[in-house]
C-alpha positions as a LaTeX table, in Angstrom:
\begin{tabular}{lrrr}
\hline
Residue & $x$ (\AA) & $y$ (\AA) & $z$ (\AA) \\
\hline
Met1 & 5.48 & $-12.97$ & $-2.98$ \\
Ser2 & 6.46 & $-12.15$ & $-6.55$ \\
Asn3 & 7.55 & $-8.67$ & $-7.65$ \\
Val4 & 9.02 & $-7.84$ & $-4.25$ \\
Ser5 & 12.16 & $-5.72$ & $-4.51$ \\
Asp6 & 15.17 & $-6.47$ & $-2.34$ \\
Ala7 & 14.59 & $-3.13$ & $-0.61$ \\
Ala8 & 11.14 & $-4.32$ & 0.54 \\
Arg9 & 12.40 & $-7.55$ & 2.13 \\
Pro10 & 12.24 & $-6.17$ & 5.70 \\
Leu11 & 8.46 & $-5.78$ & 5.28 \\
Leu12 & 7.99 & $-9.23$ & 3.81 \\
Glu13 & 10.10 & $-10.84$ & 6.53 \\
Met14 & 8.41 & $-9.01$ & 9.42 \\
Lys15 & 6.81 & $-11.48$ & 11.85 \\
Arg16 & 3.89 & $-10.64$ & 14.11 \\
Gln17 & 4.83 & $-9.96$ & 17.75 \\
His18 & 1.54 & $-8.40$ & 18.90 \\
Asp19 & $-2.10$ & $-8.81$ & 17.94 \\
Phe20 & $-2.37$ & $-5.20$ & 16.76 \\
Phe21 & $-0.60$ & $-3.45$ & 13.87 \\
Ile22 & $-0.29$ & 0.31 & 13.28 \\
Ala23 & 1.35 & 2.06 & 10.32 \\
Phe24 & 2.28 & 5.74 & 10.49 \\
Asp25 & 2.90 & 8.13 & 7.65 \\
Ser26 & 5.76 & 10.54 & 8.42 \\
Asp27 & 5.82 & 13.91 & 6.59 \\
Gly28 & 2.93 & 16.09 & 7.71 \\
Cys29 & 1.68 & 13.35 & 9.99 \\
Val30 & 4.33 & 12.57 & 12.60 \\
Phe31 & 6.52 & 15.57 & 11.70 \\
Asp32 & 5.47 & 19.08 & 10.68 \\
Thr33 & 7.74 & 18.88 & 7.64 \\
Met34 & 5.32 & 19.08 & 4.71 \\
Glu35 & 5.29 & 22.87 & 4.47 \\
Ile36 & 9.05 & 23.36 & 4.66 \\
Lys37 & 9.81 & 20.51 & 2.25 \\
Gln38 & 7.31 & 21.62 & $-0.38$ \\
Lys39 & 7.79 & 25.38 & $-0.10$ \\
Glu40 & 11.55 & 25.54 & 0.48 \\
Cys41 & 12.82 & 22.37 & $-1.25$ \\
Phe42 & 10.46 & 21.05 & $-3.91$ \\
Cys43 & 9.11 & 24.34 & $-5.24$ \\
Pro44 & 12.40 & 26.25 & $-5.79$ \\
Asn45 & 13.98 & 23.21 & $-7.45$ \\
Thr46 & 10.94 & 22.68 & $-9.66$ \\
Ile47 & 11.11 & 26.27 & $-10.86$ \\
Lys48 & 14.87 & 26.07 & $-11.40$ \\
His49 & 15.22 & 22.68 & $-13.11$ \\
Trp50 & 12.09 & 22.90 & $-15.27$ \\
Arg51 & 12.71 & 26.55 & $-16.30$ \\
Leu52 & 9.50 & 27.89 & $-14.89$ \\
Gln53 & 10.94 & 31.24 & $-13.83$ \\
Pro54 & 8.61 & 33.28 & $-16.10$ \\
Val55 & 5.59 & 31.70 & $-14.39$ \\
Ser56 & 7.09 & 31.15 & $-10.95$ \\
Lys57 & 4.05 & 32.59 & $-9.16$ \\
Tyr58 & 1.71 & 30.13 & $-10.84$ \\
Ala59 & 4.18 & 27.26 & $-10.49$ \\
Arg60 & 4.34 & 27.87 & $-6.75$ \\
Glu61 & 0.54 & 27.87 & $-6.51$ \\
Ala62 & 0.33 & 24.61 & $-8.46$ \\
Val63 & 3.05 & 22.90 & $-6.41$ \\
Glu64 & 1.43 & 23.90 & $-3.14$ \\
Phe65 & $-2.09$ & 22.97 & $-4.25$ \\
Val66 & $-1.11$ & 19.49 & $-5.45$ \\
Asn67 & 1.22 & 18.62 & $-2.60$ \\
Leu68 & $-0.31$ & 20.42 & 0.39 \\
Tyr69 & $-3.84$ & 21.67 & $-0.07$ \\
Ser70 & $-5.68$ & 19.13 & $-2.22$ \\
Lys71 & $-6.89$ & 15.53 & $-2.22$ \\
Trp72 & $-3.52$ & 14.62 & $-3.80$ \\
Arg73 & $-1.58$ & 15.78 & $-0.75$ \\
Gly74 & 1.24 & 13.36 & 0.02 \\
Ile75 & 1.37 & 11.54 & $-3.32$ \\
Asn76 & 4.67 & 10.38 & $-4.79$ \\
Arg77 & 6.85 & 13.13 & $-6.25$ \\
Trp78 & 6.72 & 11.91 & $-9.85$ \\
Pro79 & 2.92 & 11.85 & $-10.36$ \\
Ala80 & 2.79 & 15.11 & $-8.39$ \\
Leu81 & 5.27 & 16.76 & $-10.75$ \\
Val82 & 3.29 & 15.68 & $-13.82$ \\
Met83 & 0.11 & 17.02 & $-12.22$ \\
Val84 & 1.81 & 20.38 & $-11.61$ \\
Phe85 & 2.75 & 20.57 & $-15.29$ \\
Asp86 & $-0.82$ & 19.72 & $-16.33$ \\
Leu87 & $-2.30$ & 22.42 & $-14.09$ \\
Leu88 & 0.13 & 25.00 & $-15.45$ \\
Arg89 & $-0.42$ & 24.07 & $-19.09$ \\
Glu90 & $-4.19$ & 24.61 & $-18.86$ \\
Arg91 & $-4.02$ & 27.87 & $-16.93$ \\
Pro92 & $-4.82$ & 30.95 & $-19.09$ \\
Glu93 & $-2.34$ & 33.18 & $-17.26$ \\
Val94 & 0.46 & 30.76 & $-18.11$ \\
Gln95 & $-0.68$ & 30.37 & $-21.72$ \\
Arg96 & $-0.58$ & 34.14 & $-22.19$ \\
Arg97 & 3.08 & 34.19 & $-21.08$ \\
Gly98 & 4.00 & 31.89 & $-23.96$ \\
Val99 & 6.06 & 29.65 & $-21.70$ \\
Glu100 & 6.60 & 26.06 & $-22.83$ \\
Ile101 & 5.47 & 23.77 & $-20.02$ \\
Pro102 & 6.91 & 20.22 & $-20.22$ \\
Glu103 & 4.46 & 17.61 & $-21.48$ \\
Ala104 & 6.50 & 15.01 & $-19.57$ \\
Arg105 & 5.85 & 12.15 & $-21.98$ \\
Cys106 & 8.86 & 10.17 & $-20.73$ \\
Leu107 & 7.94 & 10.74 & $-17.09$ \\
Arg108 & 4.43 & 9.50 & $-17.83$ \\
Asp109 & 5.92 & 6.38 & $-19.40$ \\
Phe110 & 8.04 & 5.86 & $-16.27$ \\
Ile111 & 4.92 & 6.12 & $-14.08$ \\
Arg112 & 3.15 & 3.68 & $-16.40$ \\
Ala113 & 6.09 & 1.27 & $-16.07$ \\
His114 & 5.59 & 1.45 & $-12.31$ \\
Glu115 & 1.90 & 0.61 & $-12.69$ \\
Glu116 & 2.45 & $-2.20$ & $-15.19$ \\
Arg117 & 5.77 & $-3.69$ & $-14.10$ \\
Gly118 & 6.25 & $-2.54$ & $-10.53$ \\
Ile119 & 9.31 & $-0.37$ & $-11.14$ \\
Pro120 & 9.64 & 1.72 & $-7.93$ \\
Leu121 & 8.83 & 5.42 & $-8.19$ \\
Ser122 & 12.19 & 6.31 & $-6.68$ \\
Asn123 & 15.55 & 7.57 & $-7.90$ \\
Asp124 & 16.81 & 3.99 & $-8.11$ \\
Gly125 & 13.70 & 3.00 & $-10.04$ \\
Leu126 & 14.18 & 5.90 & $-12.43$ \\
Arg127 & 17.85 & 4.99 & $-12.85$ \\
Ala128 & 16.90 & 1.43 & $-13.80$ \\
Tyr129 & 14.25 & 2.68 & $-16.20$ \\
Met130 & 16.72 & 5.12 & $-17.81$ \\
Ala131 & 19.02 & 2.20 & $-18.57$ \\
Glu132 & 16.21 & 0.84 & $-20.79$ \\
Gln133 & 14.82 & 4.16 & $-22.06$ \\
Pro134 & 17.48 & 6.88 & $-21.99$ \\
Asp135 & 16.16 & 10.39 & $-22.63$ \\
Pro136 & 17.25 & 13.95 & $-21.78$ \\
Glu137 & 13.91 & 14.58 & $-20.06$ \\
Leu138 & 14.60 & 11.74 & $-17.64$ \\
Glu139 & 18.11 & 13.05 & $-17.01$ \\
Arg140 & 16.60 & 16.40 & $-16.06$ \\
Ala141 & 14.06 & 14.62 & $-13.87$ \\
Met142 & 16.84 & 12.80 & $-12.05$ \\
Ala143 & 18.81 & 16.02 & $-11.56$ \\
Trp144 & 15.66 & 17.67 & $-10.15$ \\
Ser145 & 14.97 & 14.80 & $-7.76$ \\
Gln146 & 18.55 & 14.62 & $-6.53$ \\
Ala147 & 18.57 & 18.39 & $-5.98$ \\
Val148 & 15.34 & 18.14 & $-3.97$ \\
Asn149 & 16.87 & 15.45 & $-1.77$ \\
Ala150 & 20.06 & 17.48 & $-1.28$ \\
Thr151 & 18.08 & 20.58 & $-0.31$ \\
Ile152 & 15.97 & 18.60 & 2.15 \\
Lys153 & 19.12 & 17.16 & 3.74 \\
Glu154 & 20.62 & 20.64 & 3.98 \\
Ile155 & 17.74 & 22.56 & 5.56 \\
Val156 & 15.17 & 20.16 & 7.04 \\
Tyr157 & 16.35 & 19.28 & 10.52 \\
Gly158 & 15.52 & 20.07 & 14.12 \\
Ile159 & 11.78 & 19.65 & 13.52 \\
Pro160 & 10.38 & 17.56 & 16.39 \\
Pro161 & 7.37 & 15.23 & 16.19 \\
Phe162 & 3.98 & 16.80 & 16.84 \\
Pro163 & 2.90 & 16.87 & 20.50 \\
Tyr164 & 1.42 & 13.52 & 21.63 \\
Val165 & 3.32 & 11.53 & 18.97 \\
Arg166 & 6.06 & 10.35 & 21.32 \\
Glu167 & 3.58 & 9.68 & 24.10 \\
Ser168 & 1.44 & 7.63 & 21.74 \\
Leu169 & 4.39 & 5.57 & 20.50 \\
Glu170 & 5.57 & 4.93 & 24.05 \\
Tyr171 & 2.13 & 3.74 & 25.15 \\
Leu172 & 1.72 & 1.47 & 22.11 \\
Ala173 & 5.24 & 0.01 & 22.17 \\
Asp174 & 4.26 & $-3.18$ & 24.00 \\
Lys175 & 0.78 & $-3.43$ & 22.48 \\
Ala176 & 1.18 & $-3.15$ & 18.69 \\
Asp177 & 3.64 & $-3.86$ & 15.90 \\
Met178 & 4.38 & $-0.48$ & 14.35 \\
Ile179 & 6.01 & 0.62 & 11.09 \\
Val180 & 6.51 & 3.81 & 9.08 \\
Val181 & 4.99 & 3.94 & 5.58 \\
Ser182 & 5.90 & 6.86 & 3.36 \\
Gln183 & 6.71 & 8.00 & $-0.16$ \\
Thr184 & 9.72 & 9.90 & 1.16 \\
Pro185 & 13.14 & 8.35 & 0.44 \\
Thr186 & 14.05 & 5.90 & 3.22 \\
Glu187 & 17.35 & 7.64 & 3.97 \\
Ala188 & 15.55 & 10.88 & 4.86 \\
Leu189 & 12.97 & 9.04 & 6.96 \\
Glu190 & 15.60 & 7.17 & 8.95 \\
Arg191 & 17.52 & 10.40 & 9.55 \\
Glu192 & 14.43 & 12.21 & 10.86 \\
Trp193 & 13.18 & 9.37 & 13.08 \\
Gln194 & 16.66 & 8.72 & 14.48 \\
Glu195 & 17.31 & 12.42 & 15.10 \\
His196 & 14.45 & 12.48 & 17.60 \\
Gly197 & 14.98 & 9.01 & 19.06 \\
Ile198 & 11.60 & 7.59 & 18.01 \\
Asp199 & 12.93 & 5.06 & 15.50 \\
Arg200 & 13.20 & 2.52 & 18.32 \\
Tyr201 & 9.42 & 2.25 & 18.52 \\
Val202 & 8.92 & 0.99 & 14.94 \\
Arg203 & 9.88 & $-2.33$ & 13.39 \\
Val204 & 10.47 & $-1.05$ & 9.84 \\
Ile205 & 10.87 & 2.37 & 8.25 \\
Ala206 & 9.51 & 1.96 & 4.72 \\
Gly207 & 10.16 & 4.67 & 2.13 \\
Gln208 & 9.49 & 4.99 & $-1.58$ \\
Glu209 & 12.16 & 2.41 & $-2.46$ \\
Met210 & 10.01 & $-0.30$ & $-0.84$ \\
Gly211 & 6.97 & 0.41 & $-3.01$ \\
Thr212 & 3.68 & 2.22 & $-2.50$ \\
Lys213 & 1.99 & 2.67 & 0.86 \\
Ser214 & $-0.59$ & 0.06 & $-0.14$ \\
Gln215 & 2.22 & $-2.37$ & $-0.90$ \\
His216 & 3.94 & $-1.56$ & 2.40 \\
Leu217 & 0.81 & $-2.51$ & 4.33 \\
Ala218 & 0.16 & $-5.62$ & 2.24 \\
Leu219 & 3.70 & $-6.93$ & 2.69 \\
Ala220 & 3.87 & $-6.24$ & 6.42 \\
Thr221 & 0.44 & $-7.58$ & 7.38 \\
Arg222 & $-0.20$ & $-10.35$ & 4.76 \\
Gly223 & $-2.73$ & $-12.38$ & 6.73 \\
Gln224 & $-1.03$ & $-12.01$ & 10.09 \\
Tyr225 & $-3.62$ & $-9.72$ & 11.69 \\
Ala226 & $-7.41$ & $-9.50$ & 11.83 \\
Pro227 & $-8.64$ & $-6.58$ & 9.65 \\
Asp228 & $-10.05$ & $-4.68$ & 12.64 \\
Arg229 & $-6.63$ & $-4.86$ & 14.27 \\
Val230 & $-4.75$ & $-3.05$ & 11.48 \\
Leu231 & $-4.71$ & 0.75 & 11.58 \\
Met232 & $-3.18$ & 3.32 & 9.23 \\
Val233 & $-2.48$ & 6.78 & 10.68 \\
Gly234 & $-2.02$ & 9.45 & 8.04 \\
Asp235 & $-2.70$ & 12.98 & 6.86 \\
Ala236 & $-3.52$ & 12.44 & 3.19 \\
Pro237 & $-6.14$ & 10.69 & 1.04 \\
Gly238 & $-3.40$ & 8.38 & $-0.22$ \\
Asp239 & $-3.05$ & 7.07 & 3.34 \\
Leu240 & $-6.79$ & 6.40 & 3.50 \\
Lys241 & $-6.58$ & 4.60 & 0.15 \\
Ala242 & $-3.70$ & 2.45 & 1.39 \\
Ala243 & $-5.80$ & 1.46 & 4.40 \\
Arg244 & $-8.85$ & 0.64 & 2.30 \\
Asp245 & $-6.78$ & $-1.32$ & $-0.24$ \\
Asn246 & $-5.85$ & $-3.60$ & 2.65 \\
Asn247 & $-9.22$ & $-3.65$ & 4.47 \\
Ala248 & $-7.56$ & $-1.76$ & 7.30 \\
Leu249 & $-8.86$ & 1.02 & 9.54 \\
Phe250 & $-7.79$ & 4.65 & 9.18 \\
Phe251 & $-7.14$ & 7.43 & 11.70 \\
Pro252 & $-6.78$ & 10.89 & 10.09 \\
Ile253 & $-4.30$ & 13.53 & 11.19 \\
Asn254 & $-6.16$ & 16.54 & 9.84 \\
Pro255 & $-4.03$ & 19.04 & 7.85 \\
Gly256 & $-3.87$ & 22.30 & 9.77 \\
Arg257 & $-5.22$ & 20.63 & 12.90 \\
Glu258 & $-2.44$ & 18.16 & 13.53 \\
Glu259 & $-1.93$ & 18.80 & 17.25 \\
Glu260 & $-5.64$ & 18.48 & 17.92 \\
Ser261 & $-5.71$ & 15.23 & 15.94 \\
Trp262 & $-2.78$ & 13.73 & 17.81 \\
Gln263 & $-4.31$ & 14.65 & 21.14 \\
Arg264 & $-7.51$ & 12.90 & 20.05 \\
Phe265 & $-5.50$ & 9.84 & 18.98 \\
Tyr266 & $-3.61$ & 9.72 & 22.30 \\
Glu267 & $-6.58$ & 10.33 & 24.56 \\
Glu268 & $-9.28$ & 8.49 & 22.62 \\
Gly269 & $-8.55$ & 6.98 & 19.20 \\
Met270 & $-5.85$ & 4.47 & 20.05 \\
His271 & $-7.78$ & 3.26 & 23.08 \\
Lys272 & $-10.89$ & 2.65 & 20.98 \\
Phe273 & $-8.73$ & 0.77 & 18.47 \\
Leu274 & $-7.18$ & $-1.49$ & 21.13 \\
Ala275 & $-10.62$ & $-2.10$ & 22.67 \\
Gly276 & $-12.16$ & $-3.12$ & 19.34 \\
Glu277 & $-14.47$ & $-0.08$ & 19.38 \\
Tyr278 & $-12.94$ & 1.92 & 16.52 \\
Ala279 & $-14.63$ & 0.58 & 13.37 \\
Gly280 & $-18.06$ & 1.88 & 12.39 \\
Asp281 & $-19.56$ & 5.21 & 13.38 \\
Tyr282 & $-16.48$ & 6.55 & 15.17 \\
Glu283 & $-14.14$ & 6.00 & 12.23 \\
Ala284 & $-16.75$ & 7.21 & 9.72 \\
Arg285 & $-17.19$ & 10.47 & 11.61 \\
Leu286 & $-13.45$ & 11.15 & 11.65 \\
Ile287 & $-13.04$ & 10.37 & 7.95 \\
Ala288 & $-15.99$ & 12.61 & 6.97 \\
Glu289 & $-14.37$ & 15.49 & 8.86 \\
Phe290 & $-11.01$ & 14.76 & 7.19 \\
Glu291 & $-12.34$ & 14.60 & 3.64 \\
Lys292 & $-13.94$ & 18.04 & 3.89 \\
Leu293 & $-10.51$ & 19.62 & 4.36 \\
Leu294 & $-8.94$ & 18.64 & 1.02 \\
Pro295 & $-10.57$ & 19.88 & $-2.21$ \\
Glu296 & $-10.26$ & 18.52 & $-5.73$ \\
Val297 & $-10.64$ & 21.83 & $-7.60$ \\
Pro298 & $-7.86$ & 24.45 & $-7.28$ \\
Pro299 & $-8.91$ & 27.87 & $-5.98$ \\
Trp300 & $-8.04$ & 29.65 & $-9.24$ \\
Lys301 & $-10.70$ & 27.60 & $-11.06$ \\
Lys302 & $-13.49$ & 28.61 & $-8.73$ \\
\hline
\end{tabular}
């Protein structure tokens, strides 16, 4: 496969061992880490590095809406950051403060380079792009991203998987090939999965360095499994999109109702999947329930 980075080779080289394949998102899905990462790591560093102190209240609202409480929940940090800037720039309360919100032209070009040339939306990808297009804005973006990672490493630990996660992985271990797909840096994912001893259940832990979630699924499955035997488990619309991009099934872990969702997966969902009874009305009902939870319009616009 062309355009495959060296980092993504473990996905490309993965060989089928079972007839079923399940991919799990990590933050907010397997671990209750979304809130602490966004509120205690991303948000303070965004305010600090992008000089948003005069509008910190509104910056916090924008960060939390984009990354936690909207249909964009779980997207890669770079498009999320640009979206936060856009929401702030159009907000009257921010305009009245006279604060200059970054237009992020260079960051938008970096994201476009990802879309057009496949440059990973990761620190390594940004570093490679900066070698071609050096700019102070990108240097600030790198400093922000590195600070976020350092803060996460410092304070995000000791958070166990949601109830029924471990039980589900144990039950599925000899029935399905399983991987992690995430837009979190791989180093952080490996640390969290190893800390709780559940890394042994998955074949590959794929972070942002290995591409998008859609690419993760495409590389790992690539014609090895029947479509109704590939399942994506996630808590964000981006996870649903990754499943649909690959004609795979989707099981939602509903934000705010994660424990209930995992209990339903353990007691019902995974059994329907293994029995070939998941696709159709059952999946459609779960997705309809999921999509009602994540709005497109922020509350301050209503």
